N, CA, C and O of each residue as an XYZ file, in Angstrom:
516
protein
N     -28.389    -30.149     21.128
C     -27.135    -30.883     21.015
C     -25.977    -29.894     21.044
O     -25.936    -28.975     20.226
N     -25.043    -30.062     21.961
C     -23.911    -29.136     22.043
C     -22.908    -29.378     20.912
O     -22.840    -30.467     20.342
N     -22.160    -28.369     20.615
C     -21.090    -28.500     19.636
C     -19.755    -28.616     20.370
O     -19.654    -28.306     21.557
N     -18.737    -29.066     19.645
C     -17.403    -29.119     20.223
C     -16.963    -27.728     20.653
O     -16.350    -27.565     21.708
N     -17.273    -26.733     19.844
C     -16.907    -25.351     20.175
C     -17.541    -24.935     21.506
O     -16.872    -24.315     22.333
N     -18.811    -25.263     21.726
C     -19.481    -24.914     22.986
C     -18.853    -25.629     24.179
O     -18.680    -25.031     25.240
N     -18.518    -26.888     24.010
C     -17.868    -27.637     25.096
C     -16.503    -27.025     25.400
O     -16.153    -26.836     26.565
N     -15.734    -26.716     24.362
C     -14.406    -26.141     24.580
C     -14.500    -24.765     25.217
O     -13.692    -24.437     26.085
N     -15.468    -23.954     24.807
C     -15.653    -22.629     25.423
C     -16.070    -22.755     26.888
O     -15.614    -21.990     27.738
N     -16.928    -23.711     27.172
C     -17.322    -23.955     28.564
C     -16.097    -24.342     29.392
O     -15.892    -23.819     30.488
N     -15.296    -25.251     28.870
C     -14.086    -25.677     29.595
C     -13.138    -24.498     29.790
O     -12.549    -24.342     30.860
N     -12.991    -23.676     28.767
C     -12.121    -22.498     28.849
C     -12.581    -21.542     29.946
O     -11.757    -20.940     30.634
N     -13.891    -21.403     30.107
C     -14.411    -20.468     31.104
C     -14.396    -21.047     32.522
O     -14.364    -20.300     33.500
N     -14.421    -22.383     32.628
C     -14.509    -23.010     33.946
C     -13.171    -23.537     34.476
O     -13.022    -23.729     35.683
N     -12.210    -23.771     33.602
C     -10.944    -24.386     33.986
C      -9.787    -23.656     33.310
O      -9.984    -22.902     32.356
N      -8.592    -23.889     33.814
C      -7.384    -23.367     33.187
C      -6.886    -24.425     32.200
O      -6.504    -25.523     32.607
N      -6.890    -24.100     30.914
C      -6.519    -25.064     29.889
C      -5.049    -24.944     29.523
O      -4.433    -23.889     29.672
N      -4.508    -26.049     29.043
C      -3.144    -26.050     28.522
C      -3.094    -26.967     27.306
O      -3.929    -27.859     27.156
N      -2.122    -26.743     26.450
C      -1.943    -27.608     25.296
C      -3.119    -27.653     24.346
O      -3.436    -28.715     23.811
N      -3.763    -26.546     24.129
C      -4.978    -26.500     23.324
C      -4.685    -26.512     21.833
O      -3.767    -25.835     21.369
N      -5.475    -27.292     21.073
C      -5.460    -27.237     19.614
C      -6.889    -27.416     19.112
O      -7.828    -27.409     19.907
N      -7.061    -27.576     17.812
C      -8.392    -27.643     17.198
C      -9.266    -28.761     17.770
O     -10.464    -28.571     17.976
N      -8.670    -29.918     18.024
C      -9.452    -31.078     18.451
C      -9.221    -31.518     19.879
O      -9.684    -32.587     20.278
N      -8.508    -30.711     20.663
C      -8.287    -31.141     22.029
C      -7.623    -30.103     22.898
O      -7.164    -29.059     22.434
N      -7.589    -30.424     24.169
C      -6.942    -29.575     25.156
C      -6.672    -30.420     26.388
O      -7.155    -31.546     26.509
N      -5.908    -29.868     27.279
C      -5.643    -30.532     28.557
C      -5.944    -29.539     29.670
O      -5.890    -28.326     29.469
N      -6.253    -30.059     30.817
C      -6.430    -29.216     31.992
C      -5.871    -29.947     33.197
O      -5.729    -31.170     33.199
N      -5.563    -29.179     34.207
C      -4.981    -29.736     35.417
C      -5.998    -29.652     36.541
O      -6.469    -28.569     36.887
N      -6.331    -30.799     37.105
C      -7.230    -30.873     38.249
C      -6.347    -30.857     39.484
O      -5.536    -31.765     39.665
N      -6.482    -29.849     40.342
C      -5.614    -29.712     41.509
C      -6.331    -30.139     42.780
O      -7.525    -29.900     42.957
N      -5.557    -30.785     43.668
C      -6.069    -31.275     44.936
C      -5.321    -30.612     46.084
O      -4.202    -30.127     45.921
N      -5.960    -30.601     47.240
C      -5.272    -30.121     48.438
C      -4.071    -31.023     48.693
O      -4.088    -32.205     48.348
N      -3.051    -30.471     49.287
C      -1.852    -31.255     49.549
C      -0.864    -31.221     48.399
O       0.180    -31.870     48.457
N      -1.185    -30.466     47.349
C      -0.245    -30.290     46.255
C      -0.334    -31.296     45.130
O       0.400    -31.164     44.151
N      -1.196    -32.297     45.219
C      -1.322    -33.252     44.124
C      -2.119    -32.632     42.987
O      -2.930    -31.728     43.192
N      -1.873    -33.132     41.794
C      -2.625    -32.674     40.623
C      -2.787    -33.835     39.658
O      -2.039    -34.812     39.707
N      -3.766    -33.717     38.789
C      -4.012    -34.747     37.795
C      -4.299    -34.062     36.460
O      -5.222    -33.255     36.348
N      -3.499    -34.395     35.459
C      -3.693    -33.834     34.120
C      -4.710    -34.679     33.371
O      -4.588    -35.902     33.306
N      -5.715    -34.020     32.804
C      -6.742    -34.681     32.017
C      -6.663    -34.139     30.598
O      -6.760    -32.931     30.380
N      -6.487    -35.032     29.639
C      -6.524    -34.645     28.228
C      -7.939    -34.879     27.714
O      -8.554    -35.906     27.999
N      -8.439    -33.923     26.961
C      -9.782    -34.016     26.391
C      -9.640    -33.822     24.888
O      -9.043    -32.844     24.439
N     -10.187    -34.751     24.111
C     -10.094    -34.603     22.663
C     -11.386    -35.041     22.001
O     -12.143    -35.860     22.522
N     -11.602    -34.469     20.849
C     -12.770    -34.810     20.022
C     -12.332    -35.825     18.978
O     -11.226    -35.745     18.444
N     -13.217    -36.788     18.691
C     -12.956    -37.731     17.601
C     -14.292    -38.155     16.992
O     -15.346    -37.993     17.608
N     -14.236    -38.696     15.787
C     -15.443    -39.120     15.082
C     -15.533    -40.638     15.107
O     -14.536    -41.339     14.938
N     -16.749    -41.132     15.322
C     -17.032    -42.560     15.279
C     -18.486    -42.735     14.868
O     -19.367    -42.076     15.420
N     -18.748    -43.610     13.911
C     -20.117    -43.860     13.416
C     -20.798    -42.566     12.993
O     -21.975    -42.340     13.271
N     -20.037    -41.734     12.322
C     -20.536    -40.462     11.788
C     -21.063    -39.514     12.860
O     -21.931    -38.684     12.589
N     -20.537    -39.638     14.072
C     -20.892    -38.736     15.164
C     -19.627    -38.259     15.854
O     -18.593    -38.926     15.804
N     -19.713    -37.094     16.501
C     -18.605    -36.586     17.287
C     -18.675    -37.144     18.705
O     -19.746    -37.232     19.305
N     -17.517    -37.516     19.220
C     -17.367    -38.044     20.570
C     -16.294    -37.237     21.284
O     -15.499    -36.540     20.654
N     -16.283    -37.343     22.609
C     -15.266    -36.693     23.425
C     -14.585    -37.774     24.258
O     -15.242    -38.616     24.870
N     -13.249    -37.730     24.269
C     -12.484    -38.661     25.081
C     -11.782    -37.900     26.193
O     -11.159    -36.865     25.954
N     -11.888    -38.424     27.420
C     -11.166    -37.920     28.584
C     -10.096    -38.963     28.887
O     -10.393    -40.157     28.912
N      -8.852    -38.529     29.120
C      -7.756    -39.474     29.372
C      -6.816    -38.915     30.424
O      -6.476    -37.732     30.398
N      -6.390    -39.780     31.362
C      -5.459    -39.360     32.406
C      -4.492    -40.489     32.735
O      -4.906    -41.630     32.939
N      -3.214    -40.168     32.786
C      -2.155    -41.123     33.098
C      -2.312    -41.630     34.537
O      -2.696    -40.876     35.431
N      -2.008    -42.918     34.747
C      -2.096    -43.519     36.083
C      -0.726    -43.977     36.579
O      -0.248    -43.489     37.603
N      -0.088    -44.906     35.868
C       1.197    -45.431     36.334
C       1.918    -46.171     35.217
O       1.348    -46.445     34.161
N       3.173    -46.486     35.470
C       3.991    -47.266     34.536
C       3.499    -48.715     34.506
O       2.842    -49.178     35.438
N       3.822    -49.413     33.433
C       3.372    -50.796     33.235
C       3.787    -51.719     34.370
O       3.020    -52.592     34.776
N       4.993    -51.531     34.881
C       5.474    -52.437     35.926
C       4.981    -52.082     37.326
O       5.345    -52.751     38.293
N       4.168    -51.054     37.448
C       3.661    -50.642     38.752
C       2.271    -51.221     39.076
O       1.780    -51.067     40.194
N       1.645    -51.883     38.099
C       0.348    -52.524     38.330
C       0.272    -53.757     37.436
O       0.584    -53.685     36.247
N      -0.129    -54.856     37.989
C      -0.238    -56.078     37.180
C      -1.479    -56.000     36.290
O      -2.456    -55.344     36.651
N      -1.448    -56.658     35.140
C      -2.641    -56.688     34.283
C      -3.859    -57.264     35.001
O      -4.981    -56.802     34.795
N      -3.641    -58.250     35.823
C      -4.755    -58.851     36.585
C      -5.382    -57.828     37.536
O      -6.606    -57.739     37.635
N      -4.543    -57.057     38.233
C      -5.058    -56.022     39.135
C      -5.825    -54.960     38.341
O      -6.865    -54.480     38.792
N      -5.319    -54.597     37.173
C      -5.997    -53.595     36.341
C      -7.381    -54.084     35.918
O      -8.350    -53.326     35.957
N      -7.470    -55.342     35.516
C      -8.772    -55.888     35.115
C      -9.741    -55.935     36.285
O     -10.924    -55.634     36.122
N      -9.256    -56.306     37.458
C     -10.130    -56.321     38.641
C     -10.627    -54.916     38.955
O     -11.798    -54.727     39.284
N      -9.743    -53.935     38.855
C     -10.135    -52.550     39.135
C     -11.170    -52.057     38.123
O     -12.097    -51.337     38.495
N     -11.028    -52.435     36.849
C     -11.985    -52.008     35.824
C     -13.417    -52.373     36.190
O     -14.344    -51.624     35.882
N     -13.606    -53.498     36.833
C     -14.955    -53.936     37.215
C     -15.562    -53.052     38.295
O     -16.773    -53.094     38.512
N     -14.747    -52.253     38.978
C     -15.232    -51.404     40.072
C     -15.566    -49.980     39.642
O     -16.214    -49.252     40.394
N     -15.140    -49.565     38.448
C     -15.310    -48.168     38.031
C     -16.726    -47.890     37.536
O     -17.313    -48.690     36.808
N     -17.253    -46.758     37.939
C     -18.519    -46.284     37.401
C     -18.281    -45.505     36.121
O     -19.068    -45.588     35.177
N     -17.194    -44.749     36.092
C     -16.830    -43.937     34.928
C     -15.398    -44.284     34.541
O     -14.499    -44.252     35.382
N     -15.187    -44.611     33.290
C     -13.850    -44.850     32.782
C     -13.408    -46.297     32.885
O     -14.058    -47.134     33.510
N     -12.271    -46.561     32.243
C     -11.663    -47.882     32.261
C     -10.159    -47.720     32.097
O      -9.686    -46.772     31.470
N      -9.422    -48.653     32.665
C      -7.978    -48.652     32.492
C      -7.627    -49.217     31.123
O      -8.256    -50.163     30.649
N      -6.624    -48.630     30.500
C      -6.108    -49.089     29.215
C      -4.600    -48.872     29.240
O      -4.066    -48.273     30.173
N      -3.927    -49.359     28.219
C      -2.487    -49.167     28.140
C      -2.128    -48.415     26.864
O      -2.787    -48.546     25.833
N      -1.063    -47.625     26.965
C      -0.572    -46.917     25.784
C       0.443    -47.802     25.058
O       0.628    -48.964     25.418
N       1.096    -47.249     24.039
C       2.038    -48.036     23.239
C       3.234    -48.545     24.040
O       3.884    -49.504     23.622
N       3.538    -47.930     25.176
C       4.622    -48.391     26.045
C       4.133    -49.368     27.113
O       4.938    -49.890     27.884
N       2.832    -49.621     27.167
C       2.270    -50.497     28.182
C       1.912    -49.784     29.471
O       1.447    -50.417     30.419
N       2.124    -48.459     29.519
C       1.777    -47.696     30.719
C       0.260    -47.532     30.803
O      -0.428    -47.488     29.783
N      -0.247    -47.442     32.025
C      -1.689    -47.387     32.247
C      -2.219    -45.950     32.241
O      -1.585    -45.029     32.756
N      -3.384    -45.793     31.648
C      -4.126    -44.548     31.726
C      -5.597    -44.888     31.920
O      -6.051    -45.979     31.575
N      -6.325    -43.942     32.475
C      -7.765    -44.080     32.650
C      -8.426    -43.310     31.516
O      -8.035    -42.181     31.220
N      -9.419    -43.911     30.883
C     -10.059    -43.298     29.722
C     -11.583    -43.422     29.832
O     -12.109    -44.403     30.358
N     -12.263    -42.410     29.327
C     -13.724    -42.409     29.273
C     -14.137    -41.690     28.000
O     -13.590    -40.633     27.683
N     -15.099    -42.250     27.263
C     -15.629    -41.593     26.071
C     -17.116    -41.322     26.249
O     -17.844    -42.102     26.862
N     -17.545    -40.191     25.693
C     -18.955    -39.815     25.761
C     -19.365    -39.212     24.425
O     -18.583    -38.518     23.776
N     -20.580    -39.482     24.031
C     -21.108    -38.897     22.807
C     -21.282    -37.397     23.006
O     -21.865    -36.964     24.000
N     -20.787    -36.616     22.079
C     -20.938    -35.169     22.172
C     -22.416    -34.774     22.131
O     -22.805    -33.766     22.719
N     -23.231    -35.556     21.445
C     -24.655    -35.247     21.323
C     -25.372    -35.232     22.662
O     -26.378    -34.538     22.814
N     -24.875    -35.983     23.634
C     -25.548    -36.056     24.936
C     -24.753    -35.395     26.052
O     -25.137    -35.488     27.218
N     -23.662    -34.736     25.721
C     -22.780    -34.140     26.722
C     -22.956    -32.625     26.717
O     -22.212    -31.915     26.039
N     -23.945    -32.124     27.476
C     -24.095    -30.683     27.502
C     -23.025    -30.065     28.393
O     -22.441    -30.766     29.219
N     -22.756    -28.778     28.248
C     -21.663    -28.154     29.001
C     -21.745    -28.353     30.514
O     -20.714    -28.489     31.172
N     -22.944    -28.373     31.069
C     -23.068    -28.568     32.514
C     -22.684    -29.983     32.941
O     -22.229    -30.183     34.067
N     -22.859    -30.957     32.066
C     -22.517    -32.336     32.383
C     -21.057    -32.663     32.091
O     -20.592    -33.754     32.424
N     -20.344    -31.756     31.488
C     -18.933    -31.955     31.160
C     -18.103    -32.206     32.417
O     -17.179    -33.019     32.399
N     -18.424    -31.521     33.494
C     -17.631    -31.607     34.718
C     -17.736    -32.935     35.445
O     -16.794    -33.320     36.137
N     -18.838    -33.646     35.315
C     -19.009    -34.903     36.052
C     -18.003    -35.974     35.629
O     -17.270    -36.469     36.486
N     -17.931    -36.357     34.346
C     -16.921    -37.360     33.991
C     -15.497    -36.843     34.194
O     -14.590    -37.618     34.498
N     -15.305    -35.548     34.028
C     -13.987    -34.962     34.255
C     -13.554    -35.146     35.701
O     -12.445    -35.610     35.966
N     -14.424    -34.786     36.634
C     -14.113    -34.915     38.062
C     -13.952    -36.384     38.460
O     -13.032    -36.730     39.202
N     -14.841    -37.243     37.971
C     -14.765    -38.673     38.309
C     -13.469    -39.287     37.788
O     -12.813    -40.049     38.499
N     -13.102    -38.965     36.567
C     -11.879    -39.515     35.994
C     -10.648    -39.005     36.731
O      -9.742    -39.783     37.034
N     -10.605    -37.717     37.020
C      -9.456    -37.138     37.726
C      -9.298    -37.762     39.107
O      -8.188    -38.113     39.507
N     -10.396    -37.900     39.831
C     -10.346    -38.454     41.181
C      -9.909    -39.917     41.160
O      -9.062    -40.328     41.953
N     -10.482    -40.691     40.262
C     -10.122    -42.108     40.164
C      -8.676    -42.282     39.731
O      -7.947    -43.084     40.314
N      -8.253    -41.533     38.710
C      -6.865    -41.638     38.235
C      -5.881    -41.231     39.316
O      -4.846    -41.876     39.478
N      -6.184    -40.167     40.066
C      -5.269    -39.737     41.116
C      -5.194    -40.769     42.236
O      -4.112    -41.023     42.765
N      -6.315    -41.362     42.600
C      -6.331    -42.405     43.628
C      -5.485    -43.598     43.189
O      -4.685    -44.113     43.970
N      -5.659    -44.037     41.946
C      -4.870    -45.156     41.428
C      -3.392    -44.803     41.372
O      -2.536    -45.626     41.700
N      -3.102    -43.598     40.963
C      -1.712    -43.161     40.891
C      -1.052    -43.191     42.273
O       0.087    -43.635     42.414
N      -1.774    -42.717     43.285
C      -1.239    -42.763     44.659
C      -1.004    -44.199     45.107
O      -0.020    -44.470     45.796
N      -1.882    -45.126     44.735
C      -1.764    -46.522     45.148
C      -0.630    -47.258     44.439
O      -0.023    -48.160     45.016
N      -0.341    -46.882     43.195
C       0.574    -47.684     42.384
C       1.837    -46.987     41.938
O       2.694    -47.620     41.321
N       1.984    -45.709     42.226
C       3.142    -44.981     41.736
C       3.695    -44.083     42.843
O       2.958    -43.634     43.721
N       4.957    -43.839     42.790
C       5.611    -42.978     43.776
C       5.547    -41.514     43.396
O       6.003    -40.669     44.166
N       5.008    -41.188     42.258
C       5.070    -39.802     41.782
C       3.692    -39.260     41.454
O       2.718    -40.004     41.342
N       3.635    -37.965     41.307
C       2.461    -37.237     40.840
C       2.720    -36.971     39.364
O       3.828    -36.574     39.005
N       1.728    -37.178     38.495
C       1.990    -37.136     37.053
C       2.252    -35.744     36.506
O       2.679    -35.616     35.359
N       2.015    -34.706     37.277
C       2.227    -33.369     36.725
C       3.275    -32.641     37.502
O       3.593    -31.495     37.187
């Protein structure tokens, strides 16, 4: 079973981190053509276990209808759309730290970044970073 420290060290060695603190960090996933997607990763406790949350901004509330967001949620293999306190959309995925070894860390990260960037291109005029 990996520890949060091992996951964070793996991320530090494989990616360029920003905004790091005890329970989280962010990294920037860069694409050809100059686009980028910021992914926030944080640790949290639930049911007496450690979990990891991946989160990436998608678009403002008025740029996607709630109905469209719900339809899109049914198509995702990894992650789901949610709204923040302002109603803006972000893509989120949680995984149990107990089953997330360092080598598997990159899969949900890449899937979330790619999906969030695709949605952002479809629904927003800007790049989030």
